[in-house]
Predicted model as a PDB file, atoms N, CA, C, CB and O in Angstrom, pLDDT in the B-factor column:
MODEL        1                                                                  
ATOM      1  N   MET A   1     150.831 -27.853  49.269  1.00 48.00           N  
ATOM      2  CA  MET A   1     151.154 -26.565  49.749  1.00 48.00           C  
ATOM      3  C   MET A   1     152.324 -25.962  49.115  1.00 48.00           C  
ATOM      4  CB  MET A   1     151.349 -26.605  51.128  1.00 48.00           C  
ATOM      5  O   MET A   1     153.307 -26.666  48.885  1.00 48.00           O  
ATOM      6  N   LEU A   2     152.307 -24.697  48.808  1.00 51.00           N  
ATOM      7  CA  LEU A   2     153.400 -24.078  48.162  1.00 51.00           C  
ATOM      8  C   LEU A   2     154.498 -23.806  49.077  1.00 51.00           C  
ATOM      9  CB  LEU A   2     152.994 -22.876  47.523  1.00 51.00           C  
ATOM     10  O   LEU A   2     154.308 -23.559  50.268  1.00 51.00           O  
ATOM     11  N   ASN A   3     155.682 -23.851  48.512  1.00 72.00           N  
ATOM     12  CA  ASN A   3     156.829 -23.482  49.362  1.00 72.00           C  
ATOM     13  C   ASN A   3     157.019 -21.922  49.421  1.00 72.00           C  
ATOM     14  CB  ASN A   3     158.140 -24.172  48.811  1.00 72.00           C  
ATOM     15  O   ASN A   3     156.335 -21.167  48.730  1.00 72.00           O  
ATOM     16  N   ASN A   4     157.916 -21.523  50.222  1.00 76.00           N  
ATOM     17  CA  ASN A   4     158.087 -20.061  50.424  1.00 76.00           C  
ATOM     18  C   ASN A   4     158.474 -19.320  49.201  1.00 76.00           C  
ATOM     19  CB  ASN A   4     159.103 -19.799  51.455  1.00 76.00           C  
ATOM     20  O   ASN A   4     158.042 -18.182  49.016  1.00 76.00           O  
ATOM     21  N   ASP A   5     159.335 -19.952  48.281  1.00 82.00           N  
ATOM     22  CA  ASP A   5     159.734 -19.279  47.157  1.00 82.00           C  
ATOM     23  C   ASP A   5     158.543 -19.040  46.153  1.00 82.00           C  
ATOM     24  CB  ASP A   5     160.840 -20.040  46.538  1.00 82.00           C  
ATOM     25  O   ASP A   5     158.440 -17.984  45.528  1.00 82.00           O  
ATOM     26  N   ASN A   6     157.677 -20.051  46.038  1.00 84.00           N  
ATOM     27  CA  ASN A   6     156.537 -19.814  45.197  1.00 84.00           C  
ATOM     28  C   ASN A   6     155.565 -18.858  45.792  1.00 84.00           C  
ATOM     29  CB  ASN A   6     155.864 -21.067  44.898  1.00 84.00           C  
ATOM     30  O   ASN A   6     154.952 -18.086  45.054  1.00 84.00           O  
ATOM     31  N   LEU A   7     155.381 -18.860  47.113  1.00 85.00           N  
ATOM     32  CA  LEU A   7     154.529 -17.844  47.727  1.00 85.00           C  
ATOM     33  C   LEU A   7     155.105 -16.482  47.542  1.00 85.00           C  
ATOM     34  CB  LEU A   7     154.330 -18.119  49.194  1.00 85.00           C  
ATOM     35  O   LEU A   7     154.321 -15.559  47.323  1.00 85.00           O  
ATOM     36  N   GLY A   8     156.327 -16.259  47.602  1.00 87.00           N  
ATOM     37  CA  GLY A   8     156.991 -15.005  47.433  1.00 87.00           C  
ATOM     38  C   GLY A   8     156.810 -14.495  46.018  1.00 87.00           C  
ATOM     39  O   GLY A   8     156.499 -13.324  45.804  1.00 87.00           O  
ATOM     40  N   LYS A   9     157.005 -15.377  45.060  1.00 91.00           N  
ATOM     41  CA  LYS A   9     156.641 -15.119  43.662  1.00 91.00           C  
ATOM     42  C   LYS A   9     155.203 -14.488  43.451  1.00 91.00           C  
ATOM     43  CB  LYS A   9     156.731 -16.440  42.899  1.00 91.00           C  
ATOM     44  O   LYS A   9     154.953 -13.461  42.819  1.00 91.00           O  
ATOM     45  N   LEU A  10     154.289 -15.334  44.126  1.00 90.00           N  
ATOM     46  CA  LEU A  10     152.817 -14.934  43.929  1.00 90.00           C  
ATOM     47  C   LEU A  10     152.625 -13.601  44.588  1.00 90.00           C  
ATOM     48  CB  LEU A  10     151.779 -16.014  44.561  1.00 90.00           C  
ATOM     49  O   LEU A  10     151.886 -12.781  44.041  1.00 90.00           O  
ATOM     50  N   GLN A  11     153.226 -13.316  45.712  1.00 90.00           N  
ATOM     51  CA  GLN A  11     153.040 -12.074  46.361  1.00 90.00           C  
ATOM     52  C   GLN A  11     153.581 -10.891  45.530  1.00 90.00           C  
ATOM     53  CB  GLN A  11     153.691 -12.122  47.700  1.00 90.00           C  
ATOM     54  O   GLN A  11     152.972  -9.825  45.436  1.00 90.00           O  
ATOM     55  N   HIS A  12     154.721 -11.137  44.955  1.00 93.00           N  
ATOM     56  CA  HIS A  12     155.386 -10.152  44.059  1.00 93.00           C  
ATOM     57  C   HIS A  12     154.511  -9.938  42.884  1.00 93.00           C  
ATOM     58  CB  HIS A  12     156.801 -10.621  43.601  1.00 93.00           C  
ATOM     59  O   HIS A  12     154.304  -8.795  42.476  1.00 93.00           O  
ATOM     60  N   GLN A  13     154.003 -10.940  42.337  1.00 93.00           N  
ATOM     61  CA  GLN A  13     153.108 -10.809  41.113  1.00 93.00           C  
ATOM     62  C   GLN A  13     151.831 -10.075  41.524  1.00 93.00           C  
ATOM     63  CB  GLN A  13     152.737 -12.255  40.481  1.00 93.00           C  
ATOM     64  O   GLN A  13     151.337  -9.266  40.739  1.00 93.00           O  
ATOM     65  N   LEU A  14     151.300 -10.305  42.652  1.00 92.00           N  
ATOM     66  CA  LEU A  14     150.125  -9.626  43.116  1.00 92.00           C  
ATOM     67  C   LEU A  14     150.380  -8.124  43.275  1.00 92.00           C  
ATOM     68  CB  LEU A  14     149.663 -10.231  44.422  1.00 92.00           C  
ATOM     69  O   LEU A  14     149.538  -7.319  42.878  1.00 92.00           O  
ATOM     70  N   CYS A  15     151.552  -7.720  43.862  1.00 94.00           N  
ATOM     71  CA  CYS A  15     151.923  -6.370  44.022  1.00 94.00           C  
ATOM     72  C   CYS A  15     152.046  -5.701  42.655  1.00 94.00           C  
ATOM     73  CB  CYS A  15     153.205  -6.272  44.805  1.00 94.00           C  
ATOM     74  O   CYS A  15     151.552  -4.584  42.500  1.00 94.00           O  
ATOM     75  N   GLU A  16     152.666  -6.311  41.671  1.00 94.00           N  
ATOM     76  CA  GLU A  16     152.731  -5.792  40.371  1.00 94.00           C  
ATOM     77  C   GLU A  16     151.425  -5.584  39.701  1.00 94.00           C  
ATOM     78  CB  GLU A  16     153.518  -6.625  39.593  1.00 94.00           C  
ATOM     79  O   GLU A  16     151.231  -4.582  39.012  1.00 94.00           O  
ATOM     80  N   LEU A  17     150.507  -6.516  39.884  1.00 93.00           N  
ATOM     81  CA  LEU A  17     149.151  -6.441  39.286  1.00 93.00           C  
ATOM     82  C   LEU A  17     148.360  -5.297  39.892  1.00 93.00           C  
ATOM     83  CB  LEU A  17     148.383  -7.772  39.487  1.00 93.00           C  
ATOM     84  O   LEU A  17     147.654  -4.564  39.200  1.00 93.00           O  
ATOM     85  N   ARG A  18     148.500  -5.164  41.233  1.00 94.00           N  
ATOM     86  CA  ARG A  18     147.765  -4.093  41.921  1.00 94.00           C  
ATOM     87  C   ARG A  18     148.332  -2.648  41.485  1.00 94.00           C  
ATOM     88  CB  ARG A  18     147.891  -4.307  43.519  1.00 94.00           C  
ATOM     89  O   ARG A  18     147.587  -1.681  41.329  1.00 94.00           O  
ATOM     90  N   LEU A  19     149.589  -2.608  41.324  1.00 94.00           N  
ATOM     91  CA  LEU A  19     150.203  -1.373  40.856  1.00 94.00           C  
ATOM     92  C   LEU A  19     149.717  -0.991  39.368  1.00 94.00           C  
ATOM     93  CB  LEU A  19     151.782  -1.543  40.908  1.00 94.00           C  
ATOM     94  O   LEU A  19     149.476   0.166  39.025  1.00 94.00           O  
ATOM     95  N   GLU A  20     149.615  -2.009  38.612  1.00 93.00           N  
ATOM     96  CA  GLU A  20     149.152  -1.822  37.189  1.00 93.00           C  
ATOM     97  C   GLU A  20     147.592  -1.410  37.224  1.00 93.00           C  
ATOM     98  CB  GLU A  20     149.386  -3.241  36.302  1.00 93.00           C  
ATOM     99  O   GLU A  20     147.154  -0.543  36.467  1.00 93.00           O  
ATOM    100  N   GLU A  21     146.853  -2.035  38.078  1.00 93.00           N  
ATOM    101  CA  GLU A  21     145.468  -1.686  38.228  1.00 93.00           C  
ATOM    102  C   GLU A  21     145.307  -0.240  38.660  1.00 93.00           C  
ATOM    103  CB  GLU A  21     144.807  -2.603  39.213  1.00 93.00           C  
ATOM    104  O   GLU A  21     144.442   0.471  38.149  1.00 93.00           O  
ATOM    105  N   ARG A  22     146.158   0.211  39.626  1.00 94.00           N  
ATOM    106  CA  ARG A  22     146.146   1.661  40.035  1.00 94.00           C  
ATOM    107  C   ARG A  22     146.458   2.546  38.822  1.00 94.00           C  
ATOM    108  CB  ARG A  22     147.208   1.939  41.193  1.00 94.00           C  
ATOM    109  O   ARG A  22     145.789   3.562  38.635  1.00 94.00           O  
ATOM    110  N   ARG A  23     147.432   2.204  38.004  1.00 93.00           N  
ATOM    111  CA  ARG A  23     147.838   2.967  36.867  1.00 93.00           C  
ATOM    112  C   ARG A  23     146.650   3.024  35.854  1.00 93.00           C  
ATOM    113  CB  ARG A  23     149.124   2.342  36.226  1.00 93.00           C  
ATOM    114  O   ARG A  23     146.396   4.084  35.283  1.00 93.00           O  
ATOM    115  N   VAL A  24     145.943   1.929  35.634  1.00 91.00           N  
ATOM    116  CA  VAL A  24     144.857   1.999  34.701  1.00 91.00           C  
ATOM    117  C   VAL A  24     143.719   2.821  35.179  1.00 91.00           C  
ATOM    118  CB  VAL A  24     144.388   0.674  34.385  1.00 91.00           C  
ATOM    119  O   VAL A  24     143.092   3.554  34.414  1.00 91.00           O  
ATOM    120  N   CYS A  25     143.433   2.695  36.523  1.00 90.00           N  
ATOM    121  CA  CYS A  25     142.299   3.470  37.049  1.00 90.00           C  
ATOM    122  C   CYS A  25     142.668   4.947  37.057  1.00 90.00           C  
ATOM    123  CB  CYS A  25     141.905   2.993  38.485  1.00 90.00           C  
ATOM    124  O   CYS A  25     141.764   5.772  36.927  1.00 90.00           O  
ATOM    125  N   SER A  26     143.865   5.319  37.192  1.00 90.00           N  
ATOM    126  CA  SER A  26     144.391   6.736  37.238  1.00 90.00           C  
ATOM    127  C   SER A  26     144.197   7.243  35.782  1.00 90.00           C  
ATOM    128  CB  SER A  26     146.010   6.827  37.736  1.00 90.00           C  
ATOM    129  O   SER A  26     143.772   8.374  35.550  1.00 90.00           O  
ATOM    130  N   ASP A  27     144.537   6.329  34.790  1.00 85.00           N  
ATOM    131  CA  ASP A  27     144.391   6.723  33.392  1.00 85.00           C  
ATOM    132  C   ASP A  27     142.930   7.015  32.979  1.00 85.00           C  
ATOM    133  CB  ASP A  27     144.955   5.635  32.511  1.00 85.00           C  
ATOM    134  O   ASP A  27     142.622   7.965  32.259  1.00 85.00           O  
ATOM    135  N   ILE A  28     142.100   6.168  33.466  1.00 83.00           N  
ATOM    136  CA  ILE A  28     140.619   6.331  33.250  1.00 83.00           C  
ATOM    137  C   ILE A  28     140.204   7.627  33.947  1.00 83.00           C  
ATOM    138  CB  ILE A  28     139.774   5.069  33.830  1.00 83.00           C  
ATOM    139  O   ILE A  28     139.492   8.405  33.311  1.00 83.00           O  
ATOM    140  N   ARG A  29     140.565   7.924  35.147  1.00 86.00           N  
ATOM    141  CA  ARG A  29     140.185   9.191  35.796  1.00 86.00           C  
ATOM    142  C   ARG A  29     140.621  10.411  35.094  1.00 86.00           C  
ATOM    143  CB  ARG A  29     140.713   9.241  37.135  1.00 86.00           C  
ATOM    144  O   ARG A  29     139.857  11.368  34.967  1.00 86.00           O  
ATOM    145  N   HIS A  30     141.925  10.409  34.595  1.00 84.00           N  
ATOM    146  CA  HIS A  30     142.381  11.574  33.871  1.00 84.00           C  
ATOM    147  C   HIS A  30     141.742  11.684  32.507  1.00 84.00           C  
ATOM    148  CB  HIS A  30     143.866  11.545  33.733  1.00 84.00           C  
ATOM    149  O   HIS A  30     141.631  12.796  31.992  1.00 84.00           O  
ATOM    150  N   LEU A  31     141.323  10.620  31.904  1.00 80.00           N  
ATOM    151  CA  LEU A  31     140.598  10.672  30.661  1.00 80.00           C  
ATOM    152  C   LEU A  31     139.246  11.278  30.865  1.00 80.00           C  
ATOM    153  CB  LEU A  31     140.471   9.307  30.059  1.00 80.00           C  
ATOM    154  O   LEU A  31     138.802  12.037  30.003  1.00 80.00           O  
ATOM    155  N   VAL A  32     138.576  11.008  31.916  1.00 81.00           N  
ATOM    156  CA  VAL A  32     137.228  11.546  32.258  1.00 81.00           C  
ATOM    157  C   VAL A  32     137.340  12.991  32.765  1.00 81.00           C  
ATOM    158  CB  VAL A  32     136.532  10.649  33.347  1.00 81.00           C  
ATOM    159  O   VAL A  32     136.498  13.834  32.454  1.00 81.00           O  
ATOM    160  N   ALA A  33     138.369  13.258  33.534  1.00 83.00           N  
ATOM    161  CA  ALA A  33     138.465  14.607  34.182  1.00 83.00           C  
ATOM    162  C   ALA A  33     138.772  15.664  33.219  1.00 83.00           C  
ATOM    163  CB  ALA A  33     139.510  14.631  35.253  1.00 83.00           C  
ATOM    164  O   ALA A  33     138.544  16.835  33.522  1.00 83.00           O  
ATOM    165  N   LYS A  34     139.290  15.338  32.038  1.00 75.00           N  
ATOM    166  CA  LYS A  34     139.636  16.319  31.039  1.00 75.00           C  
ATOM    167  C   LYS A  34     138.329  17.095  30.455  1.00 75.00           C  
ATOM    168  CB  LYS A  34     140.422  15.579  29.883  1.00 75.00           C  
ATOM    169  O   LYS A  34     138.386  18.229  29.980  1.00 75.00           O  
ATOM    170  N   ASN A  35     137.270  16.400  30.550  1.00 70.00           N  
ATOM    171  CA  ASN A  35     136.016  16.973  30.059  1.00 70.00           C  
ATOM    172  C   ASN A  35     136.037  17.225  28.605  1.00 70.00           C  
ATOM    173  CB  ASN A  35     135.706  18.231  30.757  1.00 70.00           C  
ATOM    174  O   ASN A  35     135.354  18.116  28.102  1.00 70.00           O  
ATOM    175  N   GLN A  36     136.886  16.377  27.860  1.00 69.00           N  
ATOM    176  CA  GLN A  36     136.988  16.490  26.429  1.00 69.00           C  
ATOM    177  C   GLN A  36     136.218  15.337  25.812  1.00 69.00           C  
ATOM    178  CB  GLN A  36     138.463  16.500  25.968  1.00 69.00           C  
ATOM    179  O   GLN A  36     135.709  14.471  26.524  1.00 69.00           O  
ATOM    180  N   THR A  37     136.136  15.324  24.557  1.00 73.00           N  
ATOM    181  CA  THR A  37     135.562  14.153  23.836  1.00 73.00           C  
ATOM    182  C   THR A  37     136.484  12.941  24.108  1.00 73.00           C  
ATOM    183  CB  THR A  37     135.432  14.441  22.244  1.00 73.00           C  
ATOM    184  O   THR A  37     137.693  12.983  23.880  1.00 73.00           O  
ATOM    185  N   ILE A  38     135.867  11.895  24.591  1.00 74.00           N  
ATOM    186  CA  ILE A  38     136.546  10.680  24.952  1.00 74.00           C  
ATOM    187  C   ILE A  38     136.631   9.772  23.730  1.00 74.00           C  
ATOM    188  CB  ILE A  38     135.829   9.980  26.116  1.00 74.00           C  
ATOM    189  O   ILE A  38     135.654   9.523  23.024  1.00 74.00           O  
ATOM    190  N   ASP A  39     137.889   9.280  23.517  1.00 77.00           N  
ATOM    191  CA  ASP A  39     138.115   8.363  22.478  1.00 77.00           C  
ATOM    192  C   ASP A  39     137.505   7.081  22.819  1.00 77.00           C  
ATOM    193  CB  ASP A  39     139.533   8.211  22.197  1.00 77.00           C  
ATOM    194  O   ASP A  39     137.933   6.470  23.798  1.00 77.00           O  
ATOM    195  N   PHE A  40     136.530   6.598  22.100  1.00 83.00           N  
ATOM    196  CA  PHE A  40     135.820   5.362  22.587  1.00 83.00           C  
ATOM    197  C   PHE A  40     136.784   4.131  22.521  1.00 83.00           C  
ATOM    198  CB  PHE A  40     134.498   5.079  21.697  1.00 83.00           C  
ATOM    199  O   PHE A  40     136.678   3.254  23.378  1.00 83.00           O  
ATOM    200  N   PHE A  41     137.666   4.044  21.587  1.00 86.00           N  
ATOM    201  CA  PHE A  41     138.536   2.894  21.395  1.00 86.00           C  
ATOM    202  C   PHE A  41     139.481   2.853  22.600  1.00 86.00           C  
ATOM    203  CB  PHE A  41     139.331   2.980  20.021  1.00 86.00           C  
ATOM    204  O   PHE A  41     139.729   1.784  23.158  1.00 86.00           O  
ATOM    205  N   GLN A  42     140.029   4.065  23.018  1.00 82.00           N  
ATOM    206  CA  GLN A  42     140.967   4.066  24.170  1.00 82.00           C  
ATOM    207  C   GLN A  42     140.198   3.741  25.451  1.00 82.00           C  
ATOM    208  CB  GLN A  42     141.697   5.458  24.309  1.00 82.00           C  
ATOM    209  O   GLN A  42     140.733   3.017  26.290  1.00 82.00           O  
ATOM    210  N   ALA A  43     138.938   4.250  25.654  1.00 82.00           N  
ATOM    211  CA  ALA A  43     138.145   3.885  26.789  1.00 82.00           C  
ATOM    212  C   ALA A  43     137.891   2.492  26.848  1.00 82.00           C  
ATOM    213  CB  ALA A  43     136.924   4.570  26.813  1.00 82.00           C  
ATOM    214  O   ALA A  43     137.982   1.899  27.923  1.00 82.00           O  
ATOM    215  N   LYS A  44     137.544   1.846  25.674  1.00 89.00           N  
ATOM    216  CA  LYS A  44     137.246   0.396  25.751  1.00 89.00           C  
ATOM    217  C   LYS A  44     138.551  -0.439  25.982  1.00 89.00           C  
ATOM    218  CB  LYS A  44     136.529  -0.074  24.422  1.00 89.00           C  
ATOM    219  O   LYS A  44     138.482  -1.502  26.601  1.00 89.00           O  
ATOM    220  N   GLN A  45     139.687   0.009  25.514  1.00 90.00           N  
ATOM    221  CA  GLN A  45     140.833  -0.690  25.847  1.00 90.00           C  
ATOM    222  C   GLN A  45     141.242  -0.653  27.370  1.00 90.00           C  
ATOM    223  CB  GLN A  45     141.890  -0.169  25.021  1.00 90.00           C  
ATOM    224  O   GLN A  45     141.657  -1.637  27.982  1.00 90.00           O  
ATOM    225  N   LEU A  46     141.069   0.625  27.910  1.00 87.00           N  
ATOM    226  CA  LEU A  46     141.274   0.711  29.276  1.00 87.00           C  
ATOM    227  C   LEU A  46     140.392  -0.142  30.192  1.00 87.00           C  
ATOM    228  CB  LEU A  46     141.144   2.033  29.614  1.00 87.00           C  
ATOM    229  O   LEU A  46     140.844  -0.722  31.179  1.00 87.00           O  
ATOM    230  N   ASN A  47     139.116  -0.188  29.815  1.00 89.00           N  
ATOM    231  CA  ASN A  47     138.147  -0.969  30.487  1.00 89.00           C  
ATOM    232  C   ASN A  47     138.439  -2.395  30.482  1.00 89.00           C  
ATOM    233  CB  ASN A  47     136.877  -0.754  29.933  1.00 89.00           C  
ATOM    234  O   ASN A  47     138.352  -3.104  31.485  1.00 89.00           O  
ATOM    235  N   THR A  48     138.803  -2.812  29.281  1.00 92.00           N  
ATOM    236  CA  THR A  48     139.137  -4.284  29.045  1.00 92.00           C  
ATOM    237  C   THR A  48     140.358  -4.649  29.873  1.00 92.00           C  
ATOM    238  CB  THR A  48     139.426  -4.594  27.485  1.00 92.00           C  
ATOM    239  O   THR A  48     140.426  -5.697  30.515  1.00 92.00           O  
ATOM    240  N   LEU A  49     141.364  -3.692  29.826  1.00 92.00           N  
ATOM    241  CA  LEU A  49     142.589  -3.965  30.613  1.00 92.00           C  
ATOM    242  C   LEU A  49     142.239  -4.092  32.187  1.00 92.00           C  
ATOM    243  CB  LEU A  49     143.665  -2.768  30.356  1.00 92.00           C  
ATOM    244  O   LEU A  49     142.676  -4.988  32.909  1.00 92.00           O  
ATOM    245  N   ARG A  50     141.433  -3.117  32.574  1.00 92.00           N  
ATOM    246  CA  ARG A  50     141.131  -3.144  34.053  1.00 92.00           C  
ATOM    247  C   ARG A  50     140.309  -4.484  34.417  1.00 92.00           C  
ATOM    248  CB  ARG A  50     140.255  -1.791  34.473  1.00 92.00           C  
ATOM    249  O   ARG A  50     140.523  -5.095  35.464  1.00 92.00           O  
ATOM    250  N   SER A  51     139.429  -4.855  33.545  1.00 94.00           N  
ATOM    251  CA  SER A  51     138.668  -6.125  33.848  1.00 94.00           C  
ATOM    252  C   SER A  51     139.578  -7.358  33.835  1.00 94.00           C  
ATOM    253  CB  SER A  51     137.516  -6.335  32.808  1.00 94.00           C  
ATOM    254  O   SER A  51     139.410  -8.300  34.609  1.00 94.00           O  
ATOM    255  N   GLY A  52     140.515  -7.306  32.950  1.00 94.00           N  
ATOM    256  CA  GLY A  52     141.466  -8.472  32.912  1.00 94.00           C  
ATOM    257  C   GLY A  52     142.313  -8.478  34.077  1.00 94.00           C  
ATOM    258  O   GLY A  52     142.640  -9.544  34.598  1.00 94.00           O  
ATOM    259  N   LEU A  53     142.724  -7.261  34.562  1.00 94.00           N  
ATOM    260  CA  LEU A  53     143.626  -7.141  35.818  1.00 94.00           C  
ATOM    261  C   LEU A  53     142.857  -7.540  36.995  1.00 94.00           C  
ATOM    262  CB  LEU A  53     144.179  -5.675  36.051  1.00 94.00           C  
ATOM    263  O   LEU A  53     143.435  -8.135  37.904  1.00 94.00           O  
ATOM    264  N   LYS A  54     141.589  -7.267  37.068  1.00 94.00           N  
ATOM    265  CA  LYS A  54     140.855  -7.717  38.274  1.00 94.00           C  
ATOM    266  C   LYS A  54     140.692  -9.285  38.290  1.00 94.00           C  
ATOM    267  CB  LYS A  54     139.428  -7.016  38.323  1.00 94.00           C  
ATOM    268  O   LYS A  54     140.703  -9.932  39.337  1.00 94.00           O  
ATOM    269  N   LYS A  55     140.550  -9.800  37.128  1.00 95.00           N  
ATOM    270  CA  LYS A  55     140.413 -11.392  37.098  1.00 95.00           C  
ATOM    271  C   LYS A  55     141.830 -11.961  37.478  1.00 95.00           C  
ATOM    272  CB  LYS A  55     139.931 -11.995  35.516  1.00 95.00           C  
ATOM    273  O   LYS A  55     141.911 -12.955  38.200  1.00 95.00           O  
ATOM    274  N   LYS A  56     142.837 -11.389  37.035  1.00 93.00           N  
ATOM    275  CA  LYS A  56     144.213 -11.954  37.379  1.00 93.00           C  
ATOM    276  C   LYS A  56     144.507 -11.765  38.829  1.00 93.00           C  
ATOM    277  CB  LYS A  56     145.351 -11.274  36.543  1.00 93.00           C  
ATOM    278  O   LYS A  56     145.142 -12.613  39.455  1.00 93.00           O  
ATOM    279  N   ILE A  57     144.022 -10.586  39.416  1.00 93.00           N  
ATOM    280  CA  ILE A  57     144.292 -10.410  40.869  1.00 93.00           C  
ATOM    281  C   ILE A  57     143.499 -11.464  41.680  1.00 93.00           C  
ATOM    282  CB  ILE A  57     143.897  -8.941  41.341  1.00 93.00           C  
ATOM    283  O   ILE A  57     144.015 -12.103  42.597  1.00 93.00           O  
ATOM    284  N   LYS A  58     142.230 -11.603  41.289  1.00 93.00           N  
ATOM    285  CA  LYS A  58     141.519 -12.616  42.045  1.00 93.00           C  
ATOM    286  C   LYS A  58     142.062 -14.026  41.952  1.00 93.00           C  
ATOM    287  CB  LYS A  58     140.146 -12.630  41.618  1.00 93.00           C  
ATOM    288  O   LYS A  58     141.974 -14.796  42.908  1.00 93.00           O  
ATOM    289  N   THR A  59     142.609 -14.355  40.834  1.00 93.00           N  
ATOM    290  CA  THR A  59     143.242 -15.623  40.581  1.00 93.00           C  
ATOM    291  C   THR A  59     144.489 -15.911  41.472  1.00 93.00           C  
ATOM    292  CB  THR A  59     143.628 -15.676  39.139  1.00 93.00           C  
ATOM    293  O   THR A  59     144.687 -16.989  42.032  1.00 93.00           O  
ATOM    294  N   VAL A  60     145.336 -14.781  41.542  1.00 91.00           N  
ATOM    295  CA  VAL A  60     146.532 -14.872  42.351  1.00 91.00           C  
ATOM    296  C   VAL A  60     146.111 -14.793  43.782  1.00 91.00           C  
ATOM    297  CB  VAL A  60     147.553 -13.772  42.005  1.00 91.00           C  
ATOM    298  O   VAL A  60     146.701 -15.549  44.554  1.00 91.00           O  
ATOM    299  N   GLU A  61     145.202 -14.016  44.258  1.00 90.00           N  
ATOM    300  CA  GLU A  61     144.808 -14.033  45.616  1.00 90.00           C  
ATOM    301  C   GLU A  61     144.237 -15.384  46.048  1.00 90.00           C  
ATOM    302  CB  GLU A  61     143.827 -12.960  45.848  1.00 90.00           C  
ATOM    303  O   GLU A  61     144.448 -15.802  47.186  1.00 90.00           O  
ATOM    304  N   ALA A  62     143.524 -16.068  45.163  1.00 89.00           N  
ATOM    305  CA  ALA A  62     142.967 -17.314  45.487  1.00 89.00           C  
ATOM    306  C   ALA A  62     144.104 -18.392  45.710  1.00 89.00           C  
ATOM    307  CB  ALA A  62     141.993 -17.726  44.375  1.00 89.00           C  
ATOM    308  O   ALA A  62     143.966 -19.320  46.507  1.00 89.00           O  
ATOM    309  N   ARG A  63     145.159 -18.211  44.996  1.00 87.00           N  
ATOM    310  CA  ARG A  63     146.374 -19.145  45.127  1.00 87.00           C  
ATOM    311  C   ARG A  63     147.097 -18.790  46.422  1.00 87.00           C  
ATOM    312  CB  ARG A  63     147.405 -19.007  43.857  1.00 87.00           C  
ATOM    313  O   ARG A  63     147.691 -19.684  47.024  1.00 87.00           O  
ATOM    314  N   ILE A  64     147.084 -17.573  46.875  1.00 83.00           N  
ATOM    315  CA  ILE A  64     147.801 -17.188  48.051  1.00 83.00           C  
ATOM    316  C   ILE A  64     147.032 -17.453  49.337  1.00 83.00           C  
ATOM    317  CB  ILE A  64     148.155 -15.763  47.962  1.00 83.00           C  
ATOM    318  O   ILE A  64     147.583 -17.981  50.303  1.00 83.00           O  
ATOM    319  N   MET A  65     145.795 -17.095  49.343  1.00 79.00           N  
ATOM    320  CA  MET A  65     144.983 -17.139  50.592  1.00 79.00           C  
ATOM    321  C   MET A  65     144.906 -18.481  51.259  1.00 79.00           C  
ATOM    322  CB  MET A  65     143.604 -16.699  50.307  1.00 79.00           C  
ATOM    323  O   MET A  65     145.071 -18.522  52.479  1.00 79.00           O  
ATOM    324  N   PRO A  66     144.667 -19.613  50.566  1.00 71.00           N  
ATOM    325  CA  PRO A  66     144.623 -20.896  51.315  1.00 71.00           C  
ATOM    326  C   PRO A  66     145.931 -21.139  52.036  1.00 71.00           C  
ATOM    327  CB  PRO A  66     144.323 -22.083  50.366  1.00 71.00           C  
ATOM    328  O   PRO A  66     145.892 -21.765  53.096  1.00 71.00           O  
ATOM    329  N   ASN A  67     147.077 -20.706  51.566  1.00 58.00           N  
ATOM    330  CA  ASN A  67     148.356 -20.920  52.280  1.00 58.00           C  
ATOM    331  C   ASN A  67     148.425 -20.027  53.507  1.00 58.00           C  
ATOM    332  CB  ASN A  67     149.570 -20.639  51.349  1.00 58.00           C  
ATOM    333  O   ASN A  67     149.055 -20.421  54.489  1.00 58.00           O  
ATOM    334  N   ILE A  68     147.834 -18.883  53.511  1.00 58.00           N  
ATOM    335  CA  ILE A  68     147.884 -18.004  54.695  1.00 58.00           C  
ATOM    336  C   ILE A  68     146.964 -18.593  55.736  1.00 58.00           C  
ATOM    337  CB  ILE A  68     147.470 -16.523  54.350  1.00 58.00           C  
ATOM    338  O   ILE A  68     147.318 -18.592  56.915  1.00 58.00           O  
ATOM    339  N   ILE A  69     145.866 -19.067  55.384  1.00 57.00           N  
ATOM    340  CA  ILE A  69     144.920 -19.610  56.338  1.00 57.00           C  
ATOM    341  C   ILE A  69     145.405 -20.862  57.036  1.00 57.00           C  
ATOM    342  CB  ILE A  69     143.646 -19.897  55.658  1.00 57.00           C  
ATOM    343  O   ILE A  69     145.307 -21.039  58.250  1.00 57.00           O  
ATOM    344  N   ALA A  70     145.928 -21.701  56.192  1.00 51.00           N  
ATOM    345  CA  ALA A  70     146.510 -23.025  56.644  1.00 51.00           C  
ATOM    346  C   ALA A  70     147.715 -22.743  57.456  1.00 51.00           C  
ATOM    347  CB  ALA A  70     146.889 -23.971  55.437  1.00 51.00           C  
ATOM    348  O   ALA A  70     148.365 -23.671  57.938  1.00 51.00           O  
TER     349      ALA A  70                                                      
ENDMDL                                                                          
END                                                                             
């Protein structure tokens, strides 16, 4: 079982990851909303970043949730 310090660090990391995910999603929305020619390389980078963030969020949540349930 994790101690409170480690749990706090994981929760802080989760908050930072969620904020970063929101920023990336916002960037994607703004890129699409401009109705201009979309730079494929930039779109691919944002999509890769979003996918990576989702995986990291799931990993951190998996480490936090068992401690909340127990």
